[in-house]
C-alpha positions in Angstrom: 90.1 -6.6 171.2 89.5 -4.7 174.4 88.4 -5.4 177.9 85.4 -3.9 179.6 84.9 -3.4 183.3 81.8 -4.5 185.1 79.9 -1.2 184.9 80.4 -1.1 181.2 79.2 -4.7 180.8 76.1 -4.0 183.0 75.2 -1.0 180.8 75.8 -2.9 177.6 73.7 -6.0 178.4 71.1 -4.4 180.7 71.7 -6.8 183.6 72.6 -6.2 187.2 75.8 -7.4 188.8 74.1 -10.2 190.6 72.4 -11.4 187.4 75.7 -11.4 185.5 77.5 -13.4 188.2 74.5 -15.8 188.6 74.6 -16.5 184.8 78.4 -17.0 185.0 78.0 -19.7 187.7 75.8 -21.7 185.2 78.1 -21.0 182.2 75.4 -18.8 180.7 77.6 -15.7 180.5 81.2 -15.1 179.5 83.7 -15.2 182.4 86.0 -12.2 182.9 89.8 -12.4 182.8 92.0 -11.4 185.7 93.7 -8.0 185.3 95.7 -8.4 188.5 94.7 -8.4 192.1 90.9 -8.3 192.3 90.4 -6.5 189.0 88.6 -8.3 186.3 87.7 -7.4 182.7 85.3 -9.0 180.1 86.4 -9.4 176.5 84.2 -7.2 174.4 83.8 -9.7 171.6 82.6 -12.5 174.0 80.0 -10.1 175.4 78.9 -9.2 171.9 78.6 -12.9 171.0 76.5 -13.4 174.1 74.2 -10.6 173.0 73.9 -12.0 169.5 73.0 -15.4 170.9 70.2 -13.9 173.0 68.8 -12.2 169.8 69.1 -15.4 167.8 67.4 -17.4 170.6 64.6 -14.9 170.9 63.9 -14.8 167.2 64.5 -18.5 166.5 67.6 -17.9 164.3 70.9 -19.7 164.6 74.3 -18.1 164.4 77.1 -20.6 163.6 80.0 -20.6 165.9 78.5 -18.9 169.0 79.5 -20.4 172.3 76.7 -19.0 174.5 73.3 -20.5 173.9 
């Protein structure tokens, strides 16, 4: 398991900072964990699950056990 900073998350999912935070507000994107102070990091496996859920949603497939629909 590893943590990714915002710039890496943005590059991985292809969304802007504001889009990521807007989706987090509606529980449509994984929330980061606090790294101390104002630093945050996203768990890479949660971001990967979110990506897989987007693929499944687009193609009409289902992936058991995913949290982000």
